[in-house]
C-alpha positions as CSV (number, residue, x, y, z in Angstrom):
1,M,-1.8,-10.0,1.6
2,C,1.9,-9.7,0.4
3,P,4.6,-8.4,2.9
4,P,6.4,-5.4,1.7
5,A,9.9,-7.1,1.7
6,Y,10.8,-5.4,-1.5
7,F,8.9,-2.4,-1.5
8,E,10.6,0.7,-3.1
9,V,9.9,3.7,-5.5
10,T,12.0,3.1,-8.5
11,Y,9.7,4.3,-11.2
12,S,6.6,6.1,-11.7
13,I,3.3,4.8,-13.0
14,N,0.9,6.9,-11.3
15,P,1.2,10.6,-9.7
16,W,1.9,9.4,-6.4
17,M,5.3,7.8,-7.2
18,D,8.3,9.9,-7.0
19,P,11.7,8.1,-7.5
20,T,13.7,10.9,-6.3
21,K,11.9,10.3,-2.7
22,P,13.4,7.4,-0.8
23,V,11.0,5.5,1.0
24,D,11.0,4.3,4.7
25,K,10.9,0.6,4.2
26,S,11.1,-0.5,7.7
27,L,8.1,1.8,8.3
28,A,6.2,0.3,5.4
29,M,6.5,-3.1,6.9
30,L,5.3,-2.0,10.1
31,Q,2.5,-0.4,8.5
32,W,1.7,-3.3,6.9
33,Q,1.8,-5.6,9.7
34,G,-0.6,-3.3,11.6
35,L,-3.0,-3.8,8.9
36,R,-2.8,-7.4,9.1
37,E,-3.1,-7.4,12.8
38,R,-5.9,-5.4,12.4
39,Y,-7.5,-7.9,10.1
40,E,-6.8,-10.5,12.7
41,E,-8.2,-8.9,15.5
42,L,-11.5,-8.5,13.8
43,G,-11.3,-12.4,13.2
44,H,-10.4,-12.5,9.6
45,Q,-7.9,-15.1,8.4
46,V,-5.0,-13.8,6.2
47,D,-3.3,-15.8,4.0
48,I,0.0,-14.7,2.9
49,I,1.7,-15.1,-1.0
50,S,5.5,-14.8,-0.8
51,P,7.1,-11.4,-2.5
52,R,9.2,-11.9,-5.0
53,P,12.7,-9.9,-5.5
54,G,12.3,-7.3,-8.2
55,L,8.7,-6.9,-7.8
56,P,8.4,-3.8,-5.4
57,D,4.5,-3.2,-5.9
58,M,3.8,-6.6,-5.4
59,V,2.6,-5.8,-1.7
60,F,-0.5,-4.3,-3.5
61,A,-2.1,-7.8,-3.6
62,A,-5.7,-6.4,-4.7
63,N,-4.3,-6.1,-8.1
64,G,-3.3,-9.7,-8.4
65,G,-6.7,-10.8,-9.4
66,M,-10.4,-11.3,-8.2
67,I,-11.8,-14.6,-6.9
68,I,-15.8,-15.5,-6.4
69,D,-17.1,-18.6,-6.0
70,G,-14.1,-20.5,-6.0
71,R,-12.8,-18.9,-9.5
72,A,-9.9,-16.6,-9.9
73,L,-9.5,-14.2,-12.9
74,V,-5.8,-13.0,-12.6
75,A,-4.7,-9.9,-13.5
76,R,-2.8,-8.9,-16.7
77,F,-1.1,-5.5,-15.7
78,K,-0.8,-2.6,-18.0
79,Y,2.8,-1.6,-17.3
80,A,5.9,-4.1,-17.7
81,E,7.1,-3.2,-14.4
82,R,4.3,-5.3,-13.0
83,T,3.7,-8.2,-15.6
84,A,5.7,-10.7,-13.5
85,E,3.1,-10.7,-10.6
86,A,0.7,-12.1,-12.9
87,E,2.4,-15.4,-12.7
88,A,3.1,-15.2,-8.9
89,Y,-1.0,-15.1,-8.5
90,L,-1.5,-17.9,-10.9
91,E,0.7,-20.2,-8.9
92,W,-0.7,-18.9,-5.6
93,F,-4.2,-19.6,-6.7
94,R,-3.5,-22.8,-8.3
95,S,-1.5,-24.5,-5.6
96,R,-4.5,-24.0,-3.5
97,G,-6.9,-26.0,-5.8
98,I,-8.6,-23.0,-6.8
99,H,-9.3,-22.6,-10.7
100,A,-7.5,-19.7,-12.0
101,E,-7.3,-18.0,-15.7
102,Q,-5.2,-15.1,-16.6
103,A,-7.3,-12.5,-18.0
104,H,-6.9,-11.8,-21.8
105,W,-7.4,-8.1,-22.0
106,I,-5.7,-5.6,-19.5
107,N,-7.4,-5.8,-16.3
108,E,-5.8,-5.2,-12.9
109,G,-7.8,-7.2,-10.6
110,E,-9.7,-5.7,-7.4
111,G,-7.8,-2.3,-8.1
112,D,-10.6,-1.9,-10.9
113,I,-13.1,-4.9,-10.3
114,L,-15.2,-4.4,-7.0
115,S,-18.1,-6.8,-6.0
116,V,-21.2,-5.2,-4.6
117,G,-24.6,-7.4,-4.2
118,P,-25.5,-8.9,-7.2
119,W,-23.0,-6.7,-9.4
120,I,-19.5,-6.1,-10.3
121,L,-18.3,-2.7,-10.8
122,A,-15.4,-2.5,-13.0
123,G,-13.3,0.9,-13.8
124,T,-11.9,1.9,-16.8
125,G,-9.8,5.1,-18.2
126,F,-6.2,4.4,-16.8
127,R,-5.4,0.8,-16.1
128,T,-8.0,-1.9,-16.9
129,D,-9.3,-2.0,-20.5
130,R,-12.6,-1.3,-21.4
131,Y,-13.0,-4.5,-23.1
132,S,-12.2,-6.6,-20.1
133,H,-15.4,-6.1,-18.6
134,G,-17.0,-8.2,-20.8
135,E,-14.5,-10.7,-19.9
136,I,-15.3,-10.1,-16.1
137,E,-19.0,-10.6,-16.8
138,E,-18.6,-13.8,-18.5
139,F,-16.0,-15.7,-16.5
140,F,-17.9,-14.9,-13.2
141,G,-21.5,-14.9,-14.8
142,R,-22.7,-11.7,-13.1
143,P,-23.7,-8.2,-14.6
144,V,-20.9,-5.7,-14.9
145,I,-21.3,-2.0,-14.5
146,S,-18.8,-0.2,-16.5
147,L,-17.5,3.3,-14.7
148,T,-15.0,5.6,-16.2
149,L,-12.2,7.2,-14.3
150,V,-10.9,10.8,-15.0
151,D,-8.3,11.9,-12.6
152,E,-5.3,10.6,-13.0
153,R,-4.9,10.9,-9.0
154,Y,-7.6,8.3,-8.7
155,Y,-6.2,5.6,-11.6
156,H,-7.8,2.5,-10.0
157,L,-11.6,2.3,-8.9
158,D,-10.6,1.0,-5.4
159,T,-9.0,4.4,-4.8
160,A,-12.1,6.4,-6.0
161,L,-14.9,4.1,-4.5
162,A,-15.4,1.8,-1.6
163,V,-18.1,-1.0,-1.2
164,L,-19.4,-0.9,2.2
165,S,-22.3,-3.5,2.2
166,D,-24.0,-5.4,-0.4
167,E,-26.0,-2.0,-0.8
168,E,-23.8,0.6,0.3
169,I,-21.0,2.7,-1.1
170,A,-18.9,5.5,-0.5
171,Y,-17.3,7.4,-3.7
172,N,-15.7,10.6,-5.1
173,P,-17.8,11.9,-7.7
174,A,-14.9,13.9,-9.0
175,A,-12.8,11.3,-9.9
176,F,-15.4,9.7,-12.7
177,S,-17.1,10.8,-15.7
178,P,-20.4,12.6,-15.6
179,A,-22.1,9.3,-17.2
180,S,-20.4,7.3,-14.3
181,V,-21.7,9.6,-11.8
182,G,-25.4,9.4,-13.2
183,M,-25.1,5.7,-13.0
184,L,-24.1,5.6,-9.4
185,R,-26.5,8.0,-8.5
186,E,-29.2,5.7,-10.0
187,L,-27.8,2.6,-8.5
188,F,-26.9,3.9,-5.1
189,P,-28.8,7.1,-4.2
190,D,-28.0,7.2,-0.6
191,A,-24.2,6.8,-1.1
192,I,-21.8,8.4,1.0
193,L,-20.0,11.1,-1.1
194,A,-16.4,11.8,-0.1
195,T,-14.7,15.2,0.3
196,A,-11.5,16.0,-1.5
197,E,-9.8,16.1,1.7
198,D,-10.3,12.4,2.4
199,A,-10.0,11.1,-1.3
200,T,-6.4,12.6,-1.3
201,V,-5.5,10.7,1.5
202,F,-7.3,7.7,0.0
203,G,-9.8,7.2,2.5
204,L,-11.9,5.6,0.2
205,N,-9.2,2.9,-0.2
206,A,-10.9,1.1,2.5
207,V,-11.8,-2.8,3.1
208,S,-15.5,-3.8,4.7
209,D,-16.7,-6.8,6.1
210,G,-20.1,-5.6,6.3
211,R,-19.7,-3.9,9.8
212,H,-16.2,-3.1,10.6
213,V,-14.6,-0.6,7.6
214,V,-10.8,-0.7,7.7
215,L,-9.7,2.6,6.1
216,P,-6.9,5.5,6.6
217,A,-7.3,7.0,10.0
218,A,-6.5,10.3,8.2
219,A,-10.1,10.4,6.2
220,T,-11.6,11.9,9.5
221,R,-14.8,13.0,8.0
222,L,-15.4,10.1,6.0
223,I,-14.8,7.9,9.1
224,E,-17.6,9.9,11.0
225,E,-20.0,9.4,7.8
226,I,-19.4,5.8,8.0
227,R,-20.0,5.8,11.6
228,E,-23.1,7.6,11.2
229,R,-24.4,4.7,8.7
230,G,-24.0,2.1,11.5
231,F,-20.7,0.8,10.9
232,E,-17.8,0.5,13.0
233,P,-14.5,2.4,11.1
234,V,-11.2,1.2,12.0
235,G,-8.6,3.6,11.3
236,V,-4.7,2.6,10.3
237,D,-1.9,4.3,9.1
238,M,-0.9,3.7,5.5
239,S,1.1,7.0,4.7
240,E,4.2,5.4,3.8
241,L,2.2,2.8,1.0
242,L,0.6,5.5,-0.2
243,R,3.8,7.0,-1.8
244,A,3.3,4.2,-4.3
245,G,-0.2,5.1,-4.6
246,G,-1.6,2.5,-2.6
247,S,-3.1,2.0,1.1
248,A,-5.5,-0.6,2.9
249,K,-7.5,-2.1,0.1
250,C,-4.8,-2.0,-2.5
251,C,-2.8,-4.3,0.3
252,T,-5.8,-6.7,0.5
253,L,-7.1,-9.3,-2.0
254,E,-10.5,-10.6,-0.8
255,M,-11.2,-14.1,-1.0
256,R,-14.8,-14.8,-1.7
257,G,-15.7,-18.6,-2.1
């Protein structure tokens, strides 16, 4: 995770960002700290990467890359405003003895790459380049399933789909192309389908450890459905971070192996 020490909205690279409306930096920090505390209360270790001046979106650590089996593929950002974040993540991984390489194709980390069971689900349409999916498959040695996003409000895969366990997901069908919806239905016939209301509050921008699911408390219907499936939902308030188009998952880069 990366503290939102320099968090602000001074440019717009997604529909949620409005530079004319100032953010409450103190509230953003409190909400971020609350998320970190929830993870620690659940028994998870939280490692911190230091924020850097001039990189207000660095708080969205999920976009920094992906790590599986001790190998990290670091992001190559689409927009110039975020490109310097990649070097910070390369340095961070390497300082911990983790083999890390920067992606050749545009690839915005766990924003568009989600691990589920034996597969990697990879999004494209707004940020991550479709050609990066082959690079991801080769780098991690796992089959990649490509999914196309079609609603600009859900510009990253992790805003439209949540991995709950190795077999279960929740997603917003309206965010995907018909072909991608067909693929998801085939692979996950019992998936939870999020309502428009829960999608709008970024309810799918969630983090699951296989038992607990940390997600925005405002996603009330989704929380009930997740509970009915046997998970323990943990609601958090990330409303100030949502003003930049991010929530719980965006703030969390999961370390696998």
